[in-house]
Backbone as a ProteinNet text record, in pm:
[ID]
protein_1_A
[PRIMARY]
XXXXXXXXXXXXXXXXXXXXXXXXXXXXXXXXXXXXXXXXXXXXXXXXXXXXXXXXXXXXXXX
[TERTIARY]
1005.5	890.4	950.4	903.9	905.8	797.8	859.7	782.8	783	948.1	1067	981.1	938.5	891.3	710.9	669.2	545	526.9	369.9	361.5	347.4	402.6	481.7	341.1	224.5	96.3	92	62.8	29.5	106.8	289.2	363.9	393.5	308.4	336.7	214	75.9	-62.9	10.1	94.6	120.7	194.2	278.6	394.5	276.1	193.7	106.2	-22.7	-57.8	-72.4	-7	172.7	225.8	282.8	227.6	210	387	441.5	514.4	449.5	537.7	423.9	505	599.2	746.1	750	725.3	740.9	819.8	928.3	1031.4	1062.5	1009	1027.2	1109.7	1241.3	1288.9	1270.8	1325.3	1286.8	1350.1	1328.8	1464.8	1352.7	1455.9	1357.4	1425.2	1399.4	1413	1548.7	1648.3	1742.2	1702.9	1620.9	1560.3	1481.7	1402	1296.9	1190.9	1182.8	967	969.4	869	834.2	833.8	846	900.2	780.4	721.5	573.5	499.5	402.4	310.6	340.9	396.9	388.8	343.5	254.9	194.3	286.6	317.7	385.3	300.2	460.8	421	548	528.3	663.1	662.2	745.3	752.9	830.2	829.4	964.6	1099.9	1203.1	1315	1407.1	1424.9	1434.2	1362.4	1400.2	1391.1	1434.7	1499.3	1542.1	1500.2	1485.4	1462.5	1491.5	1476.6	1535.9	1532.9	1435.3	1410.4	1272	1230.8	1167	1022.5	979.5	858.6	889.9	999.4	1046.4	1110.9	1047.2	1123	1134.4	1264.8	1279.5	1241.7	1204.1	1179.4	1242.5	1336.4	1388.9	1293.4	1229	1102.2	1158.9	1135.2	1219	1053	1030	976.3	957.2	856.3	890.6	828.1
-803.4	-764.1	-694.7	-539.2	-402.9	-376.1	-472.9	-439.4	-345.4	-298.1	-233.6	-131.4	-113.1	-31.3	-0.7	-140	-154.2	-239.9	-208.9	-244.9	-414.7	-500.5	-626.8	-698.7	-690.6	-784.5	-767.5	-658.4	-561.1	-696.8	-667.4	-775.2	-875.1	-933.5	-1097.5	-1122.3	-983.7	-1051.6	-1021.6	-981.3	-931	-1042.4	-1125.8	-1224.3	-1396.5	-1388.8	-1496.7	-1492.6	-1323.8	-1397.1	-1400.6	-1356.5	-1341.6	-1512.5	-1594.8	-1726	-1791.6	-1713.9	-1770.6	-1846.3	-1939.5	-2048.5	-2041.1	-1972.9	-2010.4	-1826.7	-1806.8	-1652.2	-1642.2	-1652.3	-1617.1	-1476.2	-1482.6	-1293.5	-1276.8	-1177.6	-1100	-1033.3	-1027.9	-880.5	-769.2	-651.1	-567.3	-474.3	-337.9	-248.4	-119.4	15.7	113.3	162.1	228	287.1	333.5	441	546.1	493.3	371.1	359.5	395.4	489.1	495	513.3	584.6	593.2	750.7	782	910.1	983.5	1075	1189.4	1199.9	1103.2	1123.1	990.8	856.1	781.7	673.3	554.9	473.8	357.3	334	231.1	87.4	47.3	-120.1	-133.5	-283.6	-321.4	-278.1	-241.4	-220.7	-338	-347.4	-431.7	-320.7	-374.8	-370.4	-413	-533.6	-607.2	-740.5	-811.5	-940.6	-1009.6	-1118.8	-1180.9	-1312.7	-1366.9	-1485.5	-1556.1	-1752.2	-1816.2	-1964.4	-1947.3	-2101.3	-2058.8	-2144.6	-2097.7	-1996.4	-2085	-2073.8	-2026.7	-1954.2	-1935.8	-1754.7	-1684.1	-1606.8	-1527.7	-1439.8	-1391.7	-1283.2	-1202.4	-1067.6	-1027.6	-908	-841.7	-729.8	-740	-620.6	-554.2	-417.5	-304.4	-253.3	-283.2	-161.1	-37	52.3	145.6	242.4
-19852.7	-19813.7	-19714	-19710	-19625.5	-19542.4	-19419.1	-19293.4	-19144.7	-19227.1	-19088	-19042.1	-18932.1	-18871.2	-18798.5	-18887.9	-18859.1	-18715	-18644	-18534.6	-18576.6	-18478.5	-18414.8	-18457.8	-18459.7	-18479.7	-18622.7	-18678.3	-18809.1	-18887.4	-18841.7	-18971.3	-18960	-18854.9	-18839.6	-18887.1	-18877.5	-19003.5	-19117.6	-19198.1	-19341.6	-19361.8	-19273.5	-19310.2	-19309.9	-19296.5	-19260.1	-19380.7	-19467.1	-19523.4	-19681	-19667.7	-19757.9	-19793	-19677.4	-19701.3	-19573.6	-19454.5	-19371.4	-19259.7	-19239.8	-19117.4	-19013.9	-18999.6	-18884.6	-18850.1	-18748.8	-18726.2	-18597.7	-18594.1	-18466.8	-18428.2	-18288.6	-18259.5	-18147.8	-18145.6	-18032.4	-18045.8	-17931.3	-17833.4	-17815.8	-17791.4	-17731.7	-17694.2	-17627.3	-17599.1	-17634.7	-17597.6	-17674.5	-17471	-17583.5	-17472.3	-17326.9	-17435.5	-17324.5	-17281.7	-17193.6	-17131.3	-17167.8	-17220.4	-17227.8	-17383.5	-17441.7	-17605.8	-17567	-17655.4	-17706.6	-17776.6	-17665.4	-17677.1	-17792.1	-17753.9	-17938.6	-17973.8	-17932.9	-17997.1	-17898.1	-17960.7	-17884.3	-17816.4	-17730	-17612.1	-17692.5	-17844.9	-17860.4	-17924.4	-17941.8	-18034	-18200.2	-18277.6	-18380.3	-18440.6	-18558.8	-18614	-18629.6	-18642.1	-18622.7	-18701.2	-18757.5	-18888.8	-18902.2	-18986.8	-19020.3	-19127.6	-19088.1	-19152.1	-19164.6	-19311.7	-19384.7	-19350	-19266.4	-19269	-19335.6	-19374.9	-19493.1	-19522.2	-19594.3	-19744.4	-19630.7	-19568.2	-19536.8	-19346.2	-19308.3	-19181.9	-19164.5	-19089	-19094	-18910.4	-18881.1	-18794.3	-18795.8	-18661.2	-18653.8	-18511.5	-18542.3	-18437.7	-18388.6	-18242.4	-18254.9	-18163.7	-18105.2	-17972.7	-17969.9	-17811.9	-17749.5	-17735.9	-17793.6	-17817.2	-17761.7
[MASK]
+++++++++++++++++++++++++++++++++++++++++++++++++++++++++++++++

């Protein structure tokens, strides 16, 4: 399932609809400290790892 770049809340909704019940999220932030102009400041999905049958881990970045 390709949810890279999605806003975190939208990505979690998609995963729940796909049957994932355990969604773990790790956070990081942009090394630039501020979002680039034109982008909304929100968490976006950088990486997703399937852990078990119904578990996934998401790495989200504040951009």
